[in-house]
PDB file of N, CA, C and O in Angstrom, chain B, residues numbered from 101:
ATOM      1  N   UNK B 101       0.851  -1.169   0.000  1.00  0.00           N
ATOM      2  CA  UNK B 101       0.000   0.000   0.000  1.00  0.00           C
ATOM      3  C   UNK B 101       0.903   1.241   0.000  1.00  0.00           C
ATOM      4  O   UNK B 101       1.910   1.297   0.706  1.00  0.00           O
ATOM      5  N   UNK B 102       0.530   2.190  -0.778  1.00  0.00           N
ATOM      6  CA  UNK B 102       1.373   3.380  -0.929  1.00  0.00           C
ATOM      7  C   UNK B 102       0.701   4.661  -0.462  1.00  0.00           C
ATOM      8  O   UNK B 102       1.161   5.753  -0.796  1.00  0.00           O
ATOM      9  N   UNK B 103      -0.380   4.548   0.303  1.00  0.00           N
ATOM     10  CA  UNK B 103      -1.085   5.727   0.767  1.00  0.00           C
ATOM     11  C   UNK B 103      -2.290   6.077  -0.073  1.00  0.00           C
ATOM     12  O   UNK B 103      -3.148   6.846   0.360  1.00  0.00           O
ATOM     13  N   UNK B 104      -2.368   5.518  -1.281  1.00  0.00           N
ATOM     14  CA  UNK B 104      -3.503   5.829  -2.148  1.00  0.00           C
ATOM     15  C   UNK B 104      -4.801   5.224  -1.621  1.00  0.00           C
ATOM     16  O   UNK B 104      -5.887   5.629  -2.036  1.00  0.00           O
ATOM     17  N   UNK B 105      -4.696   4.244  -0.697  1.00  0.00           N
ATOM     18  CA  UNK B 105      -5.901   3.631  -0.151  1.00  0.00           C
ATOM     19  C   UNK B 105      -6.717   4.609   0.684  1.00  0.00           C
ATOM     20  O   UNK B 105      -7.855   4.313   1.049  1.00  0.00           O
ATOM     21  N   UNK B 106      -6.147   5.764   0.987  1.00  0.00           N
ATOM     22  CA  UNK B 106      -6.868   6.761   1.783  1.00  0.00           C
ATOM     23  C   UNK B 106      -7.597   7.784   0.914  1.00  0.00           C
ATOM     24  O   UNK B 106      -8.241   8.691   1.440  1.00  0.00           O
ATOM     25  N   UNK B 107      -7.505   7.652  -0.387  1.00  0.00           N
ATOM     26  CA  UNK B 107      -8.122   8.631  -1.277  1.00  0.00           C
ATOM     27  C   UNK B 107      -9.535   8.190  -1.663  1.00  0.00           C
ATOM     28  O   UNK B 107      -9.825   6.994  -1.693  1.00  0.00           O
ATOM     29  N   UNK B 108     -10.410   9.152  -1.956  1.00  0.00           N
ATOM     30  CA  UNK B 108     -11.767   8.792  -2.398  1.00  0.00           C
ATOM     31  C   UNK B 108     -11.753   7.947  -3.674  1.00  0.00           C
ATOM     32  O   UNK B 108     -12.607   7.077  -3.845  1.00  0.00           O
ATOM     33  N   UNK B 109     -10.801   8.192  -4.562  1.00  0.00           N
ATOM     34  CA  UNK B 109     -10.730   7.410  -5.797  1.00  0.00           C
ATOM     35  C   UNK B 109     -10.520   5.930  -5.491  1.00  0.00           C
ATOM     36  O   UNK B 109     -11.171   5.073  -6.086  1.00  0.00           O
ATOM     37  N   UNK B 110      -9.616   5.630  -4.567  1.00  0.00           N
ATOM     38  CA  UNK B 110      -9.356   4.238  -4.194  1.00  0.00           C
ATOM     39  C   UNK B 110     -10.605   3.629  -3.574  1.00  0.00           C
ATOM     40  O   UNK B 110     -10.999   2.516  -3.924  1.00  0.00           O
ATOM     41  N   UNK B 111     -11.220   4.349  -2.664  1.00  0.00           N
ATOM     42  CA  UNK B 111     -12.392   3.827  -1.970  1.00  0.00           C
ATOM     43  C   UNK B 111     -13.558   3.606  -2.929  1.00  0.00           C
ATOM     44  O   UNK B 111     -14.357   2.696  -2.712  1.00  0.00           O
ATOM     45  N   UNK B 112     -13.676   4.404  -3.972  1.00  0.00           N
ATOM     46  CA  UNK B 112     -14.746   4.232  -4.950  1.00  0.00           C
ATOM     47  C   UNK B 112     -14.498   3.047  -5.882  1.00  0.00           C
ATOM     48  O   UNK B 112     -15.448   2.507  -6.448  1.00  0.00           O
ATOM     49  N   UNK B 113     -13.243   2.631  -6.054  1.00  0.00           N
ATOM     50  CA  UNK B 113     -12.911   1.555  -6.990  1.00  0.00           C
ATOM     51  C   UNK B 113     -12.732   0.205  -6.325  1.00  0.00           C
ATOM     52  O   UNK B 113     -12.745  -0.817  -7.011  1.00  0.00           O
ATOM     53  N   UNK B 114     -12.568   0.167  -5.020  1.00  0.00           N
ATOM     54  CA  UNK B 114     -12.263  -1.087  -4.342  1.00  0.00           C
ATOM     55  C   UNK B 114     -13.405  -1.517  -3.424  1.00  0.00           C
ATOM     56  O   UNK B 114     -13.987  -0.704  -2.705  1.00  0.00           O
ATOM     57  N   UNK B 115     -13.700  -2.770  -3.466  1.00  0.00           N
ATOM     58  CA  UNK B 115     -14.731  -3.377  -2.639  1.00  0.00           C
ATOM     59  C   UNK B 115     -14.032  -4.377  -1.734  1.00  0.00           C
ATOM     60  O   UNK B 115     -13.506  -5.385  -2.206  1.00  0.00           O
ATOM     61  N   UNK B 116     -14.025  -4.102  -0.429  1.00  0.00           N
ATOM     62  CA  UNK B 116     -13.317  -4.968   0.513  1.00  0.00           C
ATOM     63  C   UNK B 116     -14.317  -5.487   1.554  1.00  0.00           C
ATOM     64  O   UNK B 116     -14.515  -4.849   2.588  1.00  0.00           O
ATOM     65  N   UNK B 117     -14.950  -6.638   1.289  1.00  0.00           N
ATOM     66  CA  UNK B 117     -15.892  -7.197   2.261  1.00  0.00           C
ATOM     67  C   UNK B 117     -15.146  -7.823   3.438  1.00  0.00           C
ATOM     68  O   UNK B 117     -14.074  -8.403   3.269  1.00  0.00           O
ATOM     69  N   UNK B 118     -15.721  -7.698   4.621  1.00  0.00           N
ATOM     70  CA  UNK B 118     -15.095  -8.238   5.834  1.00  0.00           C
ATOM     71  C   UNK B 118     -15.977  -9.353   6.397  1.00  0.00           C
ATOM     72  O   UNK B 118     -17.156  -9.145   6.685  1.00  0.00           O
ATOM     73  N   UNK B 119     -15.392 -10.526   6.545  1.00  0.00           N
ATOM     74  CA  UNK B 119     -16.052 -11.679   7.134  1.00  0.00           C
ATOM     75  C   UNK B 119     -15.298 -12.074   8.391  1.00  0.00           C
ATOM     76  O   UNK B 119     -14.070 -12.001   8.438  1.00  0.00           O
ATOM     77  N   UNK B 120     -16.041 -12.496   9.415  1.00  0.00           N
ATOM     78  CA  UNK B 120     -15.445 -12.900  10.691  1.00  0.00           C
ATOM     79  C   UNK B 120     -15.951 -14.290  11.041  1.00  0.00           C
ATOM     80  O   UNK B 120     -17.107 -14.625  10.782  1.00  0.00           O
ATOM     81  N   UNK B 121     -15.074 -15.095  11.631  1.00  0.00           N
ATOM     82  CA  UNK B 121     -15.474 -16.419  12.102  1.00  0.00           C
ATOM     83  C   UNK B 121     -15.425 -16.424  13.628  1.00  0.00           C
ATOM     84  O   UNK B 121     -14.451 -15.976  14.233  1.00  0.00           O
ATOM     85  N   UNK B 122     -16.483 -16.933  14.234  1.00  0.00           N
ATOM     86  CA  UNK B 122     -16.499 -17.077  15.692  1.00  0.00           C
ATOM     87  C   UNK B 122     -15.562 -18.211  16.083  1.00  0.00           C
ATOM     88  O   UNK B 122     -15.563 -19.273  15.460  1.00  0.00           O
ATOM     89  N   UNK B 123     -14.774 -17.978  17.107  1.00  0.00           N
ATOM     90  CA  UNK B 123     -13.857 -19.009  17.582  1.00  0.00           C
ATOM     91  C   UNK B 123     -14.636 -20.255  18.024  1.00  0.00           C
ATOM     92  O   UNK B 123     -14.181 -21.381  17.819  1.00  0.00           O
ATOM     93  N   UNK B 124     -15.806 -20.047  18.629  1.00  0.00           N
ATOM     94  CA  UNK B 124     -16.620 -21.172  19.093  1.00  0.00           C
ATOM     95  C   UNK B 124     -17.146 -22.017  17.935  1.00  0.00           C
ATOM     96  O   UNK B 124     -17.527 -23.170  18.136  1.00  0.00           O
ATOM     97  N   UNK B 125     -17.170 -21.458  16.728  1.00  0.00           N
ATOM     98  CA  UNK B 125     -17.672 -22.179  15.554  1.00  0.00           C
ATOM     99  C   UNK B 125     -16.551 -22.544  14.587  1.00  0.00           C
ATOM    100  O   UNK B 125     -16.805 -22.777  13.406  1.00  0.00           O
ATOM    101  N   UNK B 126     -15.345 -22.593  15.066  1.00  0.00           N
ATOM    102  CA  UNK B 126     -14.192 -22.846  14.201  1.00  0.00           C
ATOM    103  C   UNK B 126     -14.310 -24.177  13.461  1.00  0.00           C
ATOM    104  O   UNK B 126     -13.930 -24.263  12.293  1.00  0.00           O
ATOM    105  N   UNK B 127     -14.826 -25.207  14.113  1.00  0.00           N
ATOM    106  CA  UNK B 127     -14.967 -26.515  13.467  1.00  0.00           C
ATOM    107  C   UNK B 127     -15.957 -26.480  12.306  1.00  0.00           C
ATOM    108  O   UNK B 127     -15.823 -27.242  11.349  1.00  0.00           O
ATOM    109  N   UNK B 128     -16.956 -25.591  12.390  1.00  0.00           N
ATOM    110  CA  UNK B 128     -17.989 -25.516  11.358  1.00  0.00           C
ATOM    111  C   UNK B 128     -17.560 -24.691  10.155  1.00  0.00           C
ATOM    112  O   UNK B 128     -18.202 -24.755   9.107  1.00  0.00           O
ATOM    113  N   UNK B 129     -16.499 -23.925  10.284  1.00  0.00           N
ATOM    114  CA  UNK B 129     -16.012 -23.057   9.200  1.00  0.00           C
ATOM    115  C   UNK B 129     -17.055 -22.025   8.778  1.00  0.00           C
ATOM    116  O   UNK B 129     -17.138 -21.665   7.604  1.00  0.00           O
ATOM    117  N   UNK B 130     -17.848 -21.552   9.735  1.00  0.00           N
ATOM    118  CA  UNK B 130     -18.871 -20.538   9.460  1.00  0.00           C
ATOM    119  C   UNK B 130     -18.271 -19.145   9.548  1.00  0.00           C
ATOM    120  O   UNK B 130     -17.474 -18.855  10.440  1.00  0.00           O
ATOM    121  N   UNK B 131     -18.659 -18.285   8.615  1.00  0.00           N
ATOM    122  CA  UNK B 131     -18.209 -16.901   8.610  1.00  0.00           C
ATOM    123  C   UNK B 131     -19.423 -15.984   8.588  1.00  0.00           C
ATOM    124  O   UNK B 131     -20.472 -16.348   8.059  1.00  0.00           O
ATOM    125  N   UNK B 132     -19.279 -14.800   9.162  1.00  0.00           N
ATOM    126  CA  UNK B 132     -20.338 -13.805   9.191  1.00  0.00           C
ATOM    127  C   UNK B 132     -19.852 -12.539   8.482  1.00  0.00           C
ATOM    128  O   UNK B 132     -18.752 -12.051   8.743  1.00  0.00           O
ATOM    129  N   UNK B 133     -20.680 -12.023   7.593  1.00  0.00           N
ATOM    130  CA  UNK B 133     -20.363 -10.769   6.912  1.00  0.00           C
ATOM    131  C   UNK B 133     -20.677  -9.631   7.866  1.00  0.00           C
ATOM    132  O   UNK B 133     -21.803  -9.529   8.352  1.00  0.00           O
ATOM    133  N   UNK B 134     -19.690  -8.760   8.146  1.00  0.00           N
ATOM    134  CA  UNK B 134     -19.903  -7.652   9.083  1.00  0.00           C
ATOM    135  C   UNK B 134     -19.907  -6.296   8.402  1.00  0.00           C
ATOM    136  O   UNK B 134     -20.229  -5.295   9.042  1.00  0.00           O
ATOM    137  N   UNK B 135     -19.557  -6.232   7.118  1.00  0.00           N
ATOM    138  CA  UNK B 135     -19.589  -4.967   6.401  1.00  0.00           C
ATOM    139  C   UNK B 135     -18.444  -4.850   5.424  1.00  0.00           C
ATOM    140  O   UNK B 135     -17.695  -5.799   5.194  1.00  0.00           O
ATOM    141  N   UNK B 136     -18.326  -3.667   4.856  1.00  0.00           N
ATOM    142  CA  UNK B 136     -17.248  -3.380   3.908  1.00  0.00           C
ATOM    143  C   UNK B 136     -16.246  -2.420   4.535  1.00  0.00           C
ATOM    144  O   UNK B 136     -16.629  -1.496   5.254  1.00  0.00           O
ATOM    145  N   UNK B 137     -14.979  -2.638   4.266  1.00  0.00           N
ATOM    146  CA  UNK B 137     -13.940  -1.734   4.748  1.00  0.00           C
ATOM    147  C   UNK B 137     -13.895  -0.508   3.846  1.00  0.00           C
ATOM    148  O   UNK B 137     -13.913  -0.624   2.620  1.00  0.00           O
ATOM    149  N   UNK B 138     -13.837   0.662   4.462  1.00  0.00           N
ATOM    150  CA  UNK B 138     -13.746   1.900   3.693  1.00  0.00           C
ATOM    151  C   UNK B 138     -12.413   2.600   3.920  1.00  0.00           C
ATOM    152  O   UNK B 138     -12.097   3.567   3.226  1.00  0.00           O
ATOM    153  N   UNK B 139     -11.633   2.128   4.875  1.00  0.00           N
ATOM    154  CA  UNK B 139     -10.325   2.725   5.128  1.00  0.00           C
ATOM    155  C   UNK B 139      -9.385   1.669   5.684  1.00  0.00           C
ATOM    156  O   UNK B 139      -9.792   0.782   6.434  1.00  0.00           O
ATOM    157  N   UNK B 140      -8.138   1.781   5.304  1.00  0.00           N
ATOM    158  CA  UNK B 140      -7.080   0.907   5.802  1.00  0.00           C
ATOM    159  C   UNK B 140      -6.018   1.791   6.444  1.00  0.00           C
ATOM    160  O   UNK B 140      -5.560   2.755   5.830  1.00  0.00           O
ATOM    161  N   UNK B 141      -5.628   1.474   7.659  1.00  0.00           N
ATOM    162  CA  UNK B 141      -4.582   2.219   8.343  1.00  0.00           C
ATOM    163  C   UNK B 141      -3.544   1.246   8.883  1.00  0.00           C
ATOM    164  O   UNK B 141      -3.838   0.071   9.101  1.00  0.00           O
ATOM    165  N   UNK B 142      -2.353   1.731   9.094  1.00  0.00           N
ATOM    166  CA  UNK B 142      -1.275   0.945   9.696  1.00  0.00           C
ATOM    167  C   UNK B 142      -1.045  -0.353   8.920  1.00  0.00           C
ATOM    168  O   UNK B 142      -0.958  -1.426   9.517  1.00  0.00           O
ATOM    169  N   UNK B 143      -0.948  -0.257   7.601  1.00  0.00           N
ATOM    170  CA  UNK B 143      -0.755  -1.427   6.741  1.00  0.00           C
ATOM    171  C   UNK B 143       0.705  -1.866   6.798  1.00  0.00           C
ATOM    172  O   UNK B 143       1.616  -1.054   6.635  1.00  0.00           O
ATOM    173  N   UNK B 144       0.916  -3.176   7.035  1.00  0.00           N
ATOM    174  CA  UNK B 144       2.289  -3.696   7.096  1.00  0.00           C
ATOM    175  C   UNK B 144       2.314  -5.179   6.723  1.00  0.00           C
ATOM    176  O   UNK B 144       1.351  -5.911   6.946  1.00  0.00           O
ATOM    177  N   UNK B 145       3.411  -5.585   6.165  1.00  0.00           N
ATOM    178  CA  UNK B 145       3.607  -6.992   5.804  1.00  0.00           C
ATOM    179  C   UNK B 145       4.066  -7.761   7.040  1.00  0.00           C
ATOM    180  O   UNK B 145       4.757  -7.218   7.902  1.00  0.00           O
ATOM    181  N   UNK B 146       3.671  -9.033   7.113  1.00  0.00           N
ATOM    182  CA  UNK B 146       4.070  -9.883   8.230  1.00  0.00           C
ATOM    183  C   UNK B 146       4.120 -11.326   7.734  1.00  0.00           C
ATOM    184  O   UNK B 146       3.849 -11.598   6.565  1.00  0.00           O
ATOM    185  N   UNK B 147       4.466 -12.234   8.621  1.00  0.00           N
ATOM    186  CA  UNK B 147       4.543 -13.659   8.294  1.00  0.00           C
ATOM    187  C   UNK B 147       3.836 -14.437   9.395  1.00  0.00           C
ATOM    188  O   UNK B 147       4.079 -14.208  10.580  1.00  0.00           O
ATOM    189  N   UNK B 148       2.960 -15.361   9.000  1.00  0.00           N
ATOM    190  CA  UNK B 148       2.301 -16.255   9.950  1.00  0.00           C
ATOM    191  C   UNK B 148       2.966 -17.619   9.877  1.00  0.00           C
ATOM    192  O   UNK B 148       3.099 -18.190   8.795  1.00  0.00           O
ATOM    193  N   UNK B 149       3.388 -18.150  11.037  1.00  0.00           N
ATOM    194  CA  UNK B 149       3.957 -19.502  11.028  1.00  0.00           C
ATOM    195  C   UNK B 149       2.860 -20.551  10.918  1.00  0.00           C
ATOM    196  O   UNK B 149       1.817 -20.429  11.561  1.00  0.00           O
ATOM    197  N   UNK B 150       3.083 -21.568  10.119  1.00  0.00           N
ATOM    198  CA  UNK B 150       2.139 -22.671   9.979  1.00  0.00           C
ATOM    199  C   UNK B 150       2.445 -23.757  10.987  1.00  0.00           C
ATOM    200  O   UNK B 150       3.539 -23.802  11.548  1.00  0.00           O
ATOM    201  N   UNK B 151       1.480 -24.632  11.218  1.00  0.00           N
ATOM    202  CA  UNK B 151       1.676 -25.733  12.164  1.00  0.00           C
ATOM    203  C   UNK B 151       2.783 -26.678  11.719  1.00  0.00           C
ATOM    204  O   UNK B 151       3.412 -27.338  12.545  1.00  0.00           O
ATOM    205  N   UNK B 152       3.021 -26.741  10.401  1.00  0.00           N
ATOM    206  CA  UNK B 152       4.040 -27.645   9.860  1.00  0.00           C
ATOM    207  C   UNK B 152       5.412 -26.980   9.732  1.00  0.00           C
ATOM    208  O   UNK B 152       6.330 -27.547   9.141  1.00  0.00           O
ATOM    209  N   UNK B 153       5.543 -25.774  10.290  1.00  0.00           N
ATOM    210  CA  UNK B 153       6.819 -25.069  10.220  1.00  0.00           C
ATOM    211  C   UNK B 153       6.942 -24.144   9.016  1.00  0.00           C
ATOM    212  O   UNK B 153       7.910 -23.390   8.916  1.00  0.00           O
ATOM    213  N   UNK B 154       5.985 -24.189   8.108  1.00  0.00           N
ATOM    214  CA  UNK B 154       6.019 -23.305   6.944  1.00  0.00           C
ATOM    215  C   UNK B 154       5.605 -21.895   7.366  1.00  0.00           C
ATOM    216  O   UNK B 154       5.113 -21.686   8.475  1.00  0.00           O
ATOM    217  N   UNK B 155       5.808 -20.943   6.477  1.00  0.00           N
ATOM    218  CA  UNK B 155       5.431 -19.564   6.752  1.00  0.00           C
ATOM    219  C   UNK B 155       4.555 -19.053   5.618  1.00  0.00           C
ATOM    220  O   UNK B 155       4.774 -19.385   4.453  1.00  0.00           O
ATOM    221  N   UNK B 156       3.553 -18.237   5.972  1.00  0.00           N
ATOM    222  CA  UNK B 156       2.676 -17.611   4.987  1.00  0.00           C
ATOM    223  C   UNK B 156       2.806 -16.100   5.101  1.00  0.00           C
ATOM    224  O   UNK B 156       2.739 -15.540   6.195  1.00  0.00           O
ATOM    225  N   UNK B 157       2.991 -15.447   3.960  1.00  0.00           N
ATOM    226  CA  UNK B 157       3.043 -13.993   3.957  1.00  0.00           C
ATOM    227  C   UNK B 157       1.631 -13.448   4.110  1.00  0.00           C
ATOM    228  O   UNK B 157       0.707 -13.923   3.449  1.00  0.00           O
ATOM    229  N   UNK B 158       1.457 -12.456   4.977  1.00  0.00           N
ATOM    230  CA  UNK B 158       0.157 -11.832   5.207  1.00  0.00           C
ATOM    231  C   UNK B 158       0.329 -10.320   5.282  1.00  0.00           C
ATOM    232  O   UNK B 158       1.439  -9.815   5.448  1.00  0.00           O
ATOM    233  N   UNK B 159      -0.780  -9.613   5.158  1.00  0.00           N
ATOM    234  CA  UNK B 159      -0.802  -8.164   5.344  1.00  0.00           C
ATOM    235  C   UNK B 159      -1.694  -7.875   6.545  1.00  0.00           C
ATOM    236  O   UNK B 159      -2.819  -8.370   6.626  1.00  0.00           O
ATOM    237  N   UNK B 160      -1.190  -7.078   7.470  1.00  0.00           N
ATOM    238  CA  UNK B 160      -1.934  -6.714   8.671  1.00  0.00           C
ATOM    239  C   UNK B 160      -2.274  -5.240   8.578  1.00  0.00           C
ATOM    240  O   UNK B 160      -1.433  -4.424   8.201  1.00  0.00           O
ATOM    241  N   UNK B 161      -3.522  -4.893   8.927  1.00  0.00           N
ATOM    242  CA  UNK B 161      -3.917  -3.487   8.927  1.00  0.00           C
ATOM    243  C   UNK B 161      -5.093  -3.287   9.860  1.00  0.00           C
ATOM    244  O   UNK B 161      -5.743  -4.246  10.275  1.00  0.00           O
ATOM    245  N   UNK B 162      -5.358  -2.042  10.183  1.00  0.00           N
ATOM    246  CA  UNK B 162      -6.544  -1.662  10.923  1.00  0.00           C
ATOM    247  C   UNK B 162      -7.581  -1.246   9.896  1.00  0.00           C
ATOM    248  O   UNK B 162      -7.301  -0.426   9.022  1.00  0.00           O
ATOM    249  N   UNK B 163      -8.777  -1.809   9.997  1.00  0.00           N
ATOM    250  CA  UNK B 163      -9.831  -1.536   9.030  1.00  0.00           C
ATOM    251  C   UNK B 163     -10.921  -0.673   9.658  1.00  0.00           C
ATOM    252  O   UNK B 163     -11.221  -0.796  10.845  1.00  0.00           O
ATOM    253  N   UNK B 164     -11.498   0.186   8.859  1.00  0.00           N
ATOM    254  CA  UNK B 164     -12.658   0.960   9.284  1.00  0.00           C
ATOM    255  C   UNK B 164     -13.828   0.496   8.423  1.00  0.00           C
ATOM    256  O   UNK B 164     -13.744   0.495   7.195  1.00  0.00           O
ATOM    257  N   UNK B 165     -14.923   0.099   9.077  1.00  0.00           N
ATOM    258  CA  UNK B 165     -16.103  -0.362   8.363  1.00  0.00           C
ATOM    259  C   UNK B 165     -16.939   0.815   7.881  1.00  0.00           C
ATOM    260  O   UNK B 165     -16.903   1.900   8.463  1.00  0.00           O
ATOM    261  N   UNK B 166     -17.701   0.584   6.799  1.00  0.00           N
ATOM    262  CA  UNK B 166     -18.547   1.646   6.251  1.00  0.00           C
ATOM    263  C   UNK B 166     -19.694   2.010   7.176  1.00  0.00           C
ATOM    264  O   UNK B 166     -20.198   3.132   7.120  1.00  0.00           O
ATOM    265  N   UNK B 167     -20.119   1.074   8.034  1.00  0.00           N
ATOM    266  CA  UNK B 167     -21.137   1.374   9.042  1.00  0.00           C
ATOM    267  C   UNK B 167     -20.921   0.434  10.227  1.00  0.00           C
ATOM    268  O   UNK B 167     -20.291  -0.613  10.076  1.00  0.00           O
ATOM    269  N   UNK B 168     -21.434   0.794  11.400  1.00  0.00           N
ATOM    270  CA  UNK B 168     -21.233  -0.049  12.587  1.00  0.00           C
ATOM    271  C   UNK B 168     -21.838  -1.443  12.413  1.00  0.00           C
ATOM    272  O   UNK B 168     -22.814  -1.624  11.684  1.00  0.00           O
ATOM    273  N   UNK B 169     -21.251  -2.407  13.084  1.00  0.00           N
ATOM    274  CA  UNK B 169     -21.772  -3.774  13.086  1.00  0.00           C
ATOM    275  C   UNK B 169     -23.089  -3.769  13.854  1.00  0.00           C
ATOM    276  O   UNK B 169     -23.208  -3.120  14.893  1.00  0.00           O
ATOM    277  N   UNK B 170     -24.080  -4.498  13.336  1.00  0.00           N
ATOM    278  CA  UNK B 170     -25.358  -4.615  14.011  1.00  0.00           C
ATOM    279  C   UNK B 170     -25.129  -5.079  15.457  1.00  0.00           C
ATOM    280  O   UNK B 170     -24.369  -6.023  15.675  1.00  0.00           O
ATOM    281  N   UNK B 171     -25.767  -4.438  16.450  1.00  0.00           N
ATOM    282  CA  UNK B 171     -25.534  -4.803  17.858  1.00  0.00           C
ATOM    283  C   UNK B 171     -25.810  -6.275  18.169  1.00  0.00           C
ATOM    284  O   UNK B 171     -25.089  -6.878  18.963  1.00  0.00           O
ATOM    285  N   UNK B 172     -26.842  -6.862  17.558  1.00  0.00           N
ATOM    286  CA  UNK B 172     -27.130  -8.275  17.810  1.00  0.00           C
ATOM    287  C   UNK B 172     -26.045  -9.191  17.234  1.00  0.00           C
ATOM    288  O   UNK B 172     -25.676 -10.188  17.854  1.00  0.00           O
ATOM    289  N   UNK B 173     -25.542  -8.850  16.057  1.00  0.00           N
ATOM    290  CA  UNK B 173     -24.463  -9.634  15.464  1.00  0.00           C
ATOM    291  C   UNK B 173     -23.199  -9.495  16.306  1.00  0.00           C
ATOM    292  O   UNK B 173     -22.494 -10.477  16.540  1.00  0.00           O
ATOM    293  N   UNK B 174     -22.912  -8.281  16.760  1.00  0.00           N
ATOM    294  CA  UNK B 174     -21.746  -8.062  17.627  1.00  0.00           C
ATOM    295  C   UNK B 174     -21.853  -8.916  18.886  1.00  0.00           C
ATOM    296  O   UNK B 174     -20.886  -9.568  19.280  1.00  0.00           O
ATOM    297  N   UNK B 175     -23.035  -8.914  19.523  1.00  0.00           N
ATOM    298  CA  UNK B 175     -23.239  -9.712  20.730  1.00  0.00           C
ATOM    299  C   UNK B 175     -23.049 -11.194  20.432  1.00  0.00           C
ATOM    300  O   UNK B 175     -22.430 -11.913  21.215  1.00  0.00           O
ATOM    301  N   UNK B 176     -23.581 -11.650  19.301  1.00  0.00           N
ATOM    302  CA  UNK B 176     -23.434 -13.060  18.927  1.00  0.00           C
ATOM    303  C   UNK B 176     -21.963 -13.422  18.698  1.00  0.00           C
ATOM    304  O   UNK B 176     -21.513 -14.486  19.124  1.00  0.00           O
ATOM    305  N   UNK B 177     -21.223 -12.549  18.032  1.00  0.00           N
ATOM    306  CA  UNK B 177     -19.825 -12.828  17.718  1.00  0.00           C
ATOM    307  C   UNK B 177     -18.920 -12.766  18.941  1.00  0.00           C
ATOM    308  O   UNK B 177     -17.994 -13.567  19.073  1.00  0.00           O
ATOM    309  N   UNK B 178     -19.185 -11.816  19.837  1.00  0.00           N
ATOM    310  CA  UNK B 178     -18.276 -11.577  20.961  1.00  0.00           C
ATOM    311  C   UNK B 178     -18.794 -12.046  22.304  1.00  0.00           C
ATOM    312  O   UNK B 178     -18.013 -12.261  23.231  1.00  0.00           O
ATOM    313  N   UNK B 179     -20.121 -12.210  22.423  1.00  0.00           N
ATOM    314  CA  UNK B 179     -20.704 -12.554  23.725  1.00  0.00           C
ATOM    315  C   UNK B 179     -20.814 -11.334  24.626  1.00  0.00           C
ATOM    316  O   UNK B 179     -21.119 -11.468  25.811  1.00  0.00           O
ATOM    317  N   UNK B 180     -20.569 -10.144  24.081  1.00  0.00           N
ATOM    318  CA  UNK B 180     -20.601  -8.899  24.858  1.00  0.00           C
ATOM    319  C   UNK B 180     -21.608  -7.938  24.254  1.00  0.00           C
ATOM    320  O   UNK B 180     -21.900  -7.995  23.059  1.00  0.00           O
ATOM    321  N   UNK B 181     -22.131  -7.060  25.084  1.00  0.00           N
ATOM    322  CA  UNK B 181     -23.031  -6.013  24.602  1.00  0.00           C
ATOM    323  C   UNK B 181     -22.248  -4.990  23.795  1.00  0.00           C
ATOM    324  O   UNK B 181     -21.098  -4.695  24.118  1.00  0.00           O
ATOM    325  N   UNK B 182     -22.864  -4.443  22.744  1.00  0.00           N
ATOM    326  CA  UNK B 182     -22.203  -3.437  21.905  1.00  0.00           C
ATOM    327  C   UNK B 182     -22.088  -2.096  22.608  1.00  0.00           C
ATOM    328  O   UNK B 182     -21.321  -1.241  22.165  1.00  0.00           O
ATOM    329  N   UNK B 183     -22.821  -1.887  23.680  1.00  0.00           N
ATOM    330  CA  UNK B 183     -22.789  -0.597  24.368  1.00  0.00           C
ATOM    331  C   UNK B 183     -21.865  -0.592  25.516  1.00  0.00           C
ATOM    332  O   UNK B 183     -21.729   0.425  26.196  1.00  0.00           O
TER     333      UNK B 183
END
């Protein structure tokens, strides 16, 4: 990322859907759509170690959603009240 992700032009051309998986449902491989990212901050490259000793290149960033997560979905995902 070169900083252009913060411009309106980038945001108008890119669609970044965000899906989250509950840890309690990890065996089921279920994901929940929580919204679209409209901003990326603190973008950096990193490496995740695999269980077999291999490494996977990943990008880590802070995302801003286009609108807040529905309070009921937030409660379901986290077990906590949104307020």
